[in-house]
C-alpha positions in Angstrom: 1.8 -19.4 1.0 5.6 -20.9 1.6 7.9 -21.8 -1.1 10.3 -25.1 -1.6 12.5 -25.0 -4.2 14.7 -27.9 -6.2 12.2 -30.7 -5.6 12.2 -32.7 -9.4 8.5 -34.2 -9.4 5.5 -33.9 -10.7 2.7 -31.8 -8.7 0.0 -29.7 -9.9 -1.5 -28.9 -13.5 2.0 -28.7 -15.1 4.6 -31.1 -16.1 7.7 -30.6 -14.4 9.3 -31.1 -17.7 7.4 -28.2 -19.2 7.3 -25.8 -16.5 11.5 -26.4 -16.9 11.6 -25.8 -20.6 9.3 -22.6 -20.5 11.6 -21.5 -17.5 14.5 -21.8 -19.6 12.8 -19.1 -22.6 10.3 -16.7 -20.2 11.5 -13.8 -17.7 9.3 -12.6 -15.0 7.0 -10.0 -16.6 8.1 -7.1 -13.5 11.5 -7.1 -12.9 13.0 -9.2 -16.3 14.6 -12.1 -13.8 15.1 -15.2 -14.8 12.2 -17.7 -13.0 12.9 -20.8 -11.4 10.4 -24.3 -11.0 9.2 -24.1 -7.0 6.5 -26.2 -5.5 4.2 -23.6 -3.9 1.9 -24.9 -0.8 -1.3 -22.7 -0.9 -2.8 -23.9 2.7 -2.1 -26.4 5.1 -4.6 -28.7 3.9 -2.7 -30.1 1.2 -3.1 -27.1 -1.7 0.7 -27.7 -3.2 1.4 -27.2 -6.9 4.6 -26.7 -8.6 5.0 -23.3 -10.1 7.7 -20.6 -12.0 8.7 -18.2 -9.1 10.8 -15.5 -9.1 13.2 -15.3 -7.1 14.0 -11.4 -7.5 10.4 -10.6 -6.6 9.5 -13.3 -4.5 6.1 -14.5 -6.2 4.5 -17.0 -8.3 5.0 -16.0 -12.3 4.2 -17.6 -15.1 6.2 -15.2 -17.2 6.6 -13.5 -20.5 8.6 -14.2 -23.7 12.1 -12.3 -23.4 12.0 -10.3 -26.8 8.1 -8.9 -25.2 9.6 -7.9 -21.9 12.4 -5.8 -23.7 9.4 -4.6 -26.2 7.7 -3.4 -23.1 10.5 -1.9 -21.4 11.1 0.4 -24.5 7.8 1.5 -24.8 7.4 2.6 -21.1 10.7 4.3 -21.0 10.3 5.7 -24.3 7.0 7.1 -24.1 6.0 7.4 -20.6 3.3 5.3 -19.9 1.6 5.4 -17.1 -0.9 3.0 -16.2 -1.0 3.6 -13.0 -1.4 7.2 -12.5 -2.4 7.8 -9.1 0.4 5.8 -8.0 3.8 7.5 -6.5 6.2 7.2 -9.8 9.2 5.0 -8.7 10.8 1.5 -9.3 7.1 -0.5 -8.2 5.5 2.2 -10.4 7.9 1.2 -13.3 7.9 -2.7 -12.9 3.8 -2.8 -12.9 3.5 -0.5 -15.8 6.2 -2.7 -17.6 4.0 -5.7 -16.5 1.3 -4.2 -18.5 2.3 -3.5 -21.3 3.7 -7.3 -21.3 0.2 -8.5 -20.8 -0.8 -5.9 -23.6 1.6 -7.2 -26.2 1.3 -10.6 -25.6 -2.3 -10.6 -25.6 -2.0 -9.1 -29.2 0.8 -12.0 -30.3 -1.5 -14.4 -29.6 -4.5 -12.6 -31.0 -3.0 -12.3 -34.3 -1.5 -16.2 -33.8 2.2 -15.4 -33.4 2.6 -16.6 -29.8 1.1 -19.9 -28.8 2.0 -21.9 -25.5 5.8 -22.7 -27.1 6.7 -18.9 -27.6 6.6 -17.8 -31.0 5.7 -19.2 -34.1 8.5 -20.4 -36.8 5.9 -19.9 -39.6 3.4 -16.9 -40.3 -0.3 -17.6 -39.6 -2.9 -17.4 -42.3 -4.0 -13.8 -42.3 -6.7 -14.2 -44.8 -8.3 -16.6 -42.7 -9.0 -13.7 -40.2 -9.8 -11.5 -42.9 -13.0 -13.9 -44.5 -13.7 -14.3 -40.7 -13.7 -10.8 -40.3 -16.4 -9.9 -43.3 -18.6 -12.7 -42.2 -19.9 -10.5 -39.6 
């Protein structure tokens, strides 16, 4: 995999402008650092796409909302959450645990309709819809 930064045209599934806007509001879910757009060359046969990239972790990352990262970091540090209990406790373990909690919080937020592809929603969802849906089961 090769990384090419600063090219400014459309590649892959996402529009360049959409990725730039997303990179302004999301952070890396492992280190909490800012993301940048980069052209990722997947293989030598022409597989390439524009993705969000964390220069600190040096990996492709779609990102998570900053507020969710802050909540996950607080949770892991204050409740000693350790999903990777068989791994040595170090910075890598801490980052992986924060990333796992980010995934869980994001999943919950999406499923209760507080989060979508544009970030947190301005209006509260209609929870009565969910209650009706649950009663039908």
